[in-house]
C-alpha positions in Angstrom: 0.1 0.5 -0.6 0.7 3.4 -0.6 2.1 6.0 2.2 -1.9 8.1 3.1 -2.4 10.5 5.4 -3.3 8.9 8.7 -7.5 8.2 8.2 -8.1 9.7 11.5 -6.4 13.3 10.3 -8.1 12.5 6.8 -11.1 12.7 8.3 -11.0 15.5 10.5 -9.5 17.8 7.0 -12.7 15.9 5.4 -15.0 17.5 8.4 -13.3 20.6 8.5 -14.7 21.6 5.2 -18.1 19.1 5.0 -19.2 20.9 8.5 -20.0 24.1 6.9 -21.2 23.0 4.0 -23.9 20.5 6.1 -24.4 23.2 8.2 -25.7 25.2 5.6 -27.8 22.6 3.5 -29.2 22.5 7.0 -30.1 26.0 6.8 -31.7 25.9 2.9 -33.4 22.9 3.8 -33.8 21.2 6.3 -31.7 18.9 8.7 -33.2 16.1 7.5 -32.8 16.5 3.8 -29.0 17.8 5.0 -28.3 14.1 6.9 -29.5 12.6 3.8 -27.7 14.1 1.2 -24.4 13.7 3.5 -25.2 9.5 4.2 -25.9 9.3 1.1 -22.5 10.8 0.1 -20.6 9.1 2.2 -21.8 6.0 2.0 -20.8 6.1 -2.0 -18.1 7.6 -1.7 -17.4 4.5 1.2 -18.3 1.7 -1.8 -15.8 3.5 -3.8 -13.2 3.9 -1.4 -13.4 -0.3 -0.2 -13.7 -1.3 -4.6 -10.1 0.3 -4.6 -9.0 -0.7 -2.0 -10.5 -4.4 -3.2 -8.1 -3.7 -6.0 -5.4 -3.8 -4.6 -5.9 -6.8 -2.8 -2.7 -9.2 -4.0 -4.7 -11.1 -7.9 -7.6 -9.1 -6.7 -8.6 -11.4 -4.7 -10.4 -10.3 -1.6 -10.5 -12.6 2.1 -11.6 -11.2 5.7 -8.1 -12.2 6.3 -7.2 -9.2 4.0 -10.3 -7.2 5.3 -8.8 -7.5 8.8 -5.4 -6.2 8.0 -6.5 -3.2 6.4 -8.1 -2.4 10.5 -4.0 -1.3 10.9 -5.1 1.8 8.6 -8.0 3.3 10.9 -6.6 2.1 14.4 -3.1 3.8 12.9 -1.6 6.9 15.5 -4.3 5.3 18.0 -7.4 6.6 16.0 -8.7 3.1 17.9 -8.7 1.4 20.7 -10.0 -2.2 20.3 -10.8 -5.4 22.2 -10.7 -8.3 19.0 -12.8 -11.1 20.5 -12.9 -13.8 16.7 -10.3 -13.2 14.0 -11.1 -16.3 11.6 -11.5 -16.7 7.6 -15.1 -16.1 8.2 -15.8 -13.7 11.8 -14.1 -10.9 12.9 -15.8 -10.0 16.1 -14.4 -7.1 18.6 -15.3 -4.3 20.2 -13.7 -0.8 19.8 -12.9 1.2 24.0 -11.6 4.5 22.7 -12.8 5.8 19.6 -10.7 9.0 18.8 -13.0 10.0 16.0 -15.9 10.4 17.9 -13.6 12.7 20.6 -12.4 14.6 17.4 -15.9 15.3 15.5 -17.6 16.4 19.4 -14.1 18.2 20.4 -15.2 20.5 16.5 -18.9 20.9 17.4 -19.4 18.1 15.1 -20.2 14.8 16.7 -24.3 16.1 15.7 -23.5 13.9 12.5 -19.9 12.0 13.5 -22.0 9.0 12.8 -23.0 10.1 9.0 -19.0 11.3 8.0 -17.6 7.9 10.2 -19.7 5.4 11.5 -21.8 4.9 8.3 -19.0 4.4 6.4 -18.2 0.9 8.6 -21.0 -1.2 6.8 -21.1 0.4 3.3 -17.1 -0.2 3.0 -17.4 -3.4 2.7 -20.1 -3.4 0.2 -17.0 -2.1 -2.0 -14.5 -4.3 -0.6 -16.2 -7.6 -0.8 -19.9 -8.1 -0.7 -19.5 -10.8 1.2 -18.2 -9.0 4.2 -21.5 -7.9 6.3 -21.4 -5.5 9.7 -23.6 -5.7 12.5 -23.0 -3.3 15.1 -25.3 -2.9 17.6 -23.9 0.1 19.8 -21.7 3.1 18.7 -19.8 5.7 21.5 -20.9 7.7 18.6 -24.1 7.3 19.0 -23.3 7.1 23.6 -22.6 3.9 24.4 -19.8 2.8 26.7 -18.0 0.8 23.2 -18.2 0.0 19.8 -19.5 -3.6 18.7 -17.8 -5.1 15.4 -19.3 -7.6 14.5 -18.6 -8.4 10.8 -18.9 -11.6 8.9 -17.7 -13.4 6.2 -20.2 -15.9 3.7 -18.7 -18.3 1.1 
């Protein structure tokens, strides 16, 4: 992989642009529509990013092991503190116990849209990277829970 900006820094830079645009959209068309537009745009970007990473997979073949390795990018510089519960060819379960993404958005006054800018990427990234990988997550720190519960599955 080429050397890229740490994802946490990338998200901060994106938020510096997205935050004011979102505020203007809210003023012009209302919160519900503005949130829906931001959500759709970020999800589409996450799918495209997933496809880009899939294209770089060895031999163009994706796997849960390769997906797990990608998580190093999101955890870089202590951005996430995690407890891995299970990691195999078909299951990747972990809990995030500290999320600097959530902390960053809150510091920036953007906690109310942090889930749209980051959390919603997690499941949709999979669609682009490997449609056989799905995410179930019932709790997020961004939404006020003590931890985020990531439960990835890869079907055959």
